C-alpha positions as CSV (number, residue, x, y, z in Angstrom):
1,M,-83.7,-19.6,-29.3
2,S,-82.8,-22.4,-26.9
3,E,-83.0,-21.9,-23.2
4,N,-79.2,-21.8,-23.0
5,A,-78.8,-19.2,-25.8
6,Q,-77.3,-16.0,-24.7
7,Q,-78.8,-12.5,-25.0
8,G,-75.4,-11.0,-25.6
9,P,-71.8,-11.1,-24.4
10,N,-71.0,-9.3,-21.2
11,H,-67.2,-9.4,-21.8
12,V,-65.7,-9.2,-25.2
13,A,-62.0,-9.6,-25.8
14,V,-60.3,-8.6,-29.1
15,I,-57.1,-9.6,-30.7
16,M,-56.6,-6.4,-32.8
17,D,-54.7,-7.8,-35.8
18,G,-53.9,-6.4,-39.2
19,N,-52.6,-2.9,-38.6
20,G,-49.3,-3.5,-40.4
21,R,-50.9,-5.2,-43.4
22,W,-53.5,-2.4,-43.6
23,A,-50.7,0.2,-43.9
24,T,-48.6,-1.9,-46.3
25,M,-51.5,-2.2,-48.7
26,R,-51.6,1.5,-48.8
27,G,-47.9,2.0,-49.3
28,R,-47.4,3.4,-45.9
29,P,-45.1,2.4,-42.9
30,R,-46.5,-0.1,-40.4
31,L,-46.7,2.6,-37.7
32,F,-49.3,4.4,-39.9
33,G,-51.5,1.4,-39.5
34,H,-51.0,1.3,-35.7
35,H,-52.1,4.9,-35.5
36,A,-55.2,4.1,-37.5
37,G,-55.9,1.1,-35.2
38,A,-55.7,3.4,-32.1
39,K,-58.4,5.6,-33.6
40,R,-60.5,2.4,-34.1
41,V,-60.1,1.5,-30.5
42,K,-61.8,4.8,-29.5
43,E,-64.8,4.0,-31.7
44,I,-65.3,0.5,-30.4
45,V,-65.0,1.6,-26.8
46,R,-67.7,4.2,-27.4
47,A,-69.9,1.6,-29.1
48,C,-69.9,-0.8,-26.2
49,P,-72.9,0.6,-24.3
50,D,-75.0,0.5,-27.5
51,V,-74.5,-3.3,-27.7
52,D,-74.6,-3.9,-23.9
53,V,-71.0,-4.9,-23.6
54,K,-69.8,-4.0,-20.1
55,Y,-66.2,-5.3,-20.4
56,L,-63.9,-4.9,-23.3
57,T,-60.3,-6.3,-23.2
58,I,-58.0,-5.5,-26.1
59,F,-54.6,-7.1,-27.0
60,A,-52.3,-4.1,-27.6
61,F,-48.8,-5.5,-27.3
62,S,-47.7,-9.1,-26.6
63,T,-44.6,-10.4,-24.9
64,E,-43.6,-11.7,-28.3
65,N,-43.9,-8.2,-30.0
66,W,-40.5,-7.2,-28.7
67,K,-39.1,-9.3,-31.6
68,R,-40.3,-6.6,-34.0
69,T,-37.9,-3.9,-35.3
70,Q,-36.7,-1.3,-32.9
71,T,-38.3,1.4,-34.9
72,E,-41.7,-0.3,-34.7
73,V,-41.4,-1.1,-31.0
74,S,-40.3,2.5,-30.1
75,G,-43.1,3.9,-32.2
76,L,-45.7,1.7,-30.5
77,M,-44.5,2.8,-27.0
78,K,-44.8,6.4,-28.1
79,L,-48.3,5.7,-29.4
80,F,-49.3,4.2,-26.1
81,R,-48.1,7.3,-24.3
82,R,-49.9,9.5,-26.7
83,Y,-53.1,7.5,-26.4
84,I,-53.1,8.0,-22.6
85,L,-52.4,11.7,-22.9
86,R,-55.0,12.4,-25.6
87,E,-57.8,10.1,-24.4
88,A,-57.6,10.3,-20.6
89,N,-60.1,13.2,-20.2
90,D,-62.6,11.7,-22.7
91,L,-62.4,8.3,-21.1
92,L,-63.1,9.8,-17.7
93,A,-66.0,11.9,-19.0
94,E,-67.5,8.9,-20.8
95,G,-67.6,6.7,-17.7
96,V,-64.8,4.3,-18.9
97,R,-62.7,2.6,-16.3
98,V,-59.3,1.7,-17.7
99,R,-57.0,-1.0,-16.3
100,F,-53.9,-2.7,-17.7
101,I,-52.8,-6.3,-17.6
102,G,-49.3,-7.7,-18.4
103,D,-45.8,-7.6,-17.0
104,R,-44.9,-3.9,-16.5
105,A,-41.3,-4.7,-15.5
106,R,-39.9,-4.3,-19.0
107,L,-41.9,-1.2,-19.9
108,D,-40.5,2.3,-19.8
109,T,-41.0,3.9,-16.3
110,K,-42.6,7.0,-17.7
111,L,-45.2,4.8,-19.5
112,V,-45.8,2.8,-16.4
113,K,-46.4,6.0,-14.4
114,M,-48.9,7.2,-17.0
115,M,-50.7,3.8,-16.9
116,D,-50.9,4.0,-13.1
117,Q,-52.3,7.6,-13.3
118,L,-54.9,6.6,-15.9
119,E,-56.1,3.7,-13.8
120,L,-56.4,6.0,-10.7
121,L,-58.1,8.7,-12.7
122,T,-60.8,6.4,-14.0
123,S,-61.1,4.1,-11.0
124,A,-64.6,5.4,-10.0
125,N,-66.1,4.8,-13.5
126,S,-68.2,1.8,-14.3
127,K,-70.1,2.3,-17.6
128,V,-67.5,0.4,-19.6
129,H,-64.5,-1.5,-18.2
130,L,-61.7,-1.2,-20.7
131,T,-58.7,-3.5,-20.0
132,I,-55.6,-3.1,-22.1
133,A,-53.2,-6.0,-22.4
134,L,-49.7,-4.4,-22.7
135,N,-46.6,-6.6,-22.7
136,Y,-49.0,-9.5,-22.1
137,G,-48.7,-13.2,-22.8
138,G,-51.0,-15.9,-21.5
139,R,-48.2,-18.3,-20.6
140,D,-46.2,-15.5,-19.0
141,E,-49.3,-14.5,-17.0
142,V,-49.9,-18.1,-15.7
143,A,-46.2,-18.4,-14.8
144,R,-46.2,-15.2,-12.8
145,A,-49.4,-16.2,-11.1
146,T,-48.0,-19.6,-10.2
147,K,-45.0,-18.0,-8.6
148,R,-47.2,-15.8,-6.5
149,L,-49.3,-18.7,-5.5
150,A,-46.2,-20.8,-4.7
151,A,-44.9,-18.0,-2.5
152,D,-48.2,-17.9,-0.5
153,V,-48.0,-21.7,-0.1
154,Q,-44.4,-21.4,1.1
155,A,-45.4,-18.6,3.6
156,G,-48.2,-20.7,5.0
157,A,-50.9,-18.4,3.7
158,L,-52.3,-21.2,1.5
159,L,-52.4,-24.9,2.0
160,P,-51.3,-27.1,-1.0
161,G,-54.4,-29.2,-0.6
162,D,-56.6,-26.2,-0.9
163,V,-55.3,-25.3,-4.4
164,D,-57.8,-26.1,-7.1
165,E,-59.0,-24.5,-10.4
166,E,-60.7,-21.7,-8.4
167,T,-57.5,-20.7,-6.8
168,L,-55.2,-19.8,-9.7
169,P,-57.6,-17.1,-11.2
170,R,-57.2,-15.1,-8.0
171,Y,-53.5,-14.7,-8.9
172,L,-54.0,-13.9,-12.5
173,D,-53.7,-10.3,-13.9
174,T,-57.4,-10.5,-14.7
175,H,-58.6,-11.4,-11.2
176,F,-60.9,-8.3,-11.3
177,L,-62.6,-9.4,-14.5
178,P,-65.3,-12.0,-15.4
179,D,-64.1,-14.5,-18.0
180,P,-64.6,-13.4,-21.6
181,D,-67.8,-14.6,-23.3
182,L,-66.6,-13.8,-26.8
183,V,-63.1,-13.4,-28.3
184,I,-62.8,-11.7,-31.7
185,R,-59.7,-11.8,-33.9
186,T,-59.5,-9.6,-36.9
187,S,-57.4,-10.0,-40.2
188,G,-58.3,-13.5,-41.1
189,E,-55.9,-15.3,-38.8
190,A,-57.4,-18.3,-37.0
191,R,-55.2,-18.6,-33.9
192,I,-55.4,-17.2,-30.3
193,S,-51.7,-16.0,-30.1
194,N,-51.2,-16.7,-26.4
195,F,-54.1,-14.4,-25.4
196,L,-56.2,-15.1,-22.2
197,L,-55.4,-18.8,-22.3
198,W,-56.9,-19.7,-18.9
199,Q,-59.8,-17.2,-19.1
200,S,-61.1,-18.2,-22.5
201,A,-61.6,-21.9,-21.8
202,Y,-65.3,-21.6,-22.5
203,A,-65.4,-18.4,-24.6
204,E,-66.9,-18.3,-28.1
205,Y,-64.4,-17.3,-30.9
206,E,-65.1,-15.3,-33.9
207,F,-62.3,-15.0,-36.6
208,I,-63.1,-12.4,-39.2
209,D,-61.2,-11.3,-42.3
210,T,-61.6,-7.6,-41.7
211,L,-58.3,-5.8,-40.8
212,W,-58.4,-4.0,-37.5
213,P,-58.3,-0.4,-38.8
214,D,-61.4,-1.3,-40.9
215,F,-63.3,-2.9,-38.0
216,T,-66.2,-0.4,-37.6
217,K,-68.7,-0.2,-34.9
218,D,-71.3,-1.7,-37.3
219,I,-69.2,-4.8,-37.8
220,F,-68.7,-5.0,-34.0
221,A,-72.4,-4.8,-33.5
222,D,-73.0,-7.6,-36.1
223,V,-70.5,-9.9,-34.4
224,V,-71.9,-9.2,-31.0
225,A,-75.4,-9.8,-32.3
226,S,-74.4,-13.2,-33.8
227,Y,-73.2,-14.3,-30.4
228,G,-76.8,-14.2,-29.1
229,G,-77.9,-17.1,-31.2
230,R,-75.2,-19.5,-29.9
231,S,-75.8,-22.1,-27.2
232,R,-73.2,-22.2,-24.5
233,R,-73.4,-25.6,-22.7
234,F,-70.1,-25.4,-20.7
235,G,-69.6,-29.2,-21.2
236,G,-73.3,-30.1,-20.7
237,V,-75.8,-31.3,-23.2
238,S,-78.9,-29.3,-24.3
239,E,-82.2,-31.1,-24.1
240,P,-83.3,-31.9,-27.7
241,T,-86.7,-30.9,-28.9
242,Q,-88.6,-34.0,-29.9
243,A,-91.8,-34.5,-31.8
244,S,-94.5,-36.3,-29.9
245,T,-94.9,-39.9,-30.9
246,P,-97.0,-42.8,-29.5
247,L,-93.8,-44.2,-28.0
248,T,-92.5,-41.0,-26.4
249,K,-96.1,-40.3,-25.1
250,A,-96.2,-43.8,-23.5
251,L,-92.8,-43.4,-21.9
252,T,-93.8,-40.0,-20.5
253,E,-97.0,-41.3,-19.0
254,T,-95.4,-44.3,-17.3
C-alpha cells in the first residue's frame, strides 16, 4: 500500500438508486420497492460501525423527484414520516445522530416538524452520523448558500475580498460534515445526479450494478474495503518506486 493509500473512508455518501426497477421486476408497484429500500437503509446504518464508517449520507429525495407521479410522491412522503416514527427510538438507542439536508420549504409542515424532533432527539449521539438528503439538489444548495453569503456581504458581516473557496462551505447545508471520501451509486447508473456537487470534488466514486434493495451489508463492506487500496493524491503526484541503478545511485550520492 502506498503512503497515500487510505485505511478506509470516514464519510460515505450513497445515491440509493433502483427501488422502482426492483419492484417492477417483481411485478409490484414502485412504492413496494421504496419500502424495501427503507429497510435496507436500516441495515446499512447498523453496519457502519463494523466497517469504521463514522458518517453516512443518503440521497432520499431530490429536488427533481417532484416530477414523479403524485401517487409516488405522496407515498414517499408517507414513507418518510413512517420511517421517523418507527426508527426514532432505535436510532437513539444505537447512538445514531440524524440530521437532514435540503430545502424544507416545500415539504409538508408535519414532516418538517418530525424531522426537527428527530434531530433534537438524537443530537447527543455520536456513534454514527446519519445525514438524510430530503428535497435536496446540489445546484439548489449552492444557490441557497450563495444567497446567504451575499446577504452577509451586503450587511457588512463579510468583506467581498475575504470570500474564497473556504468561505462557501460554511453556508452549505453540510457545513457540519466533513467532505465525503467515497460516493456509492447503486443500480448501474454512472452519473452523480446533482448530489453533493461541491463536497465531492475529491471523493472516490463507486458505481455498482446492484439495485438498492439488494445492497446488503456484505456488499457495503466489500465496497468500503476496496476504497482502502486507492491512492488519493488531491491533485499531487505520488513518488514512484524506482529500482536502484548505477545512474540513480550516482545522482543520489551527488
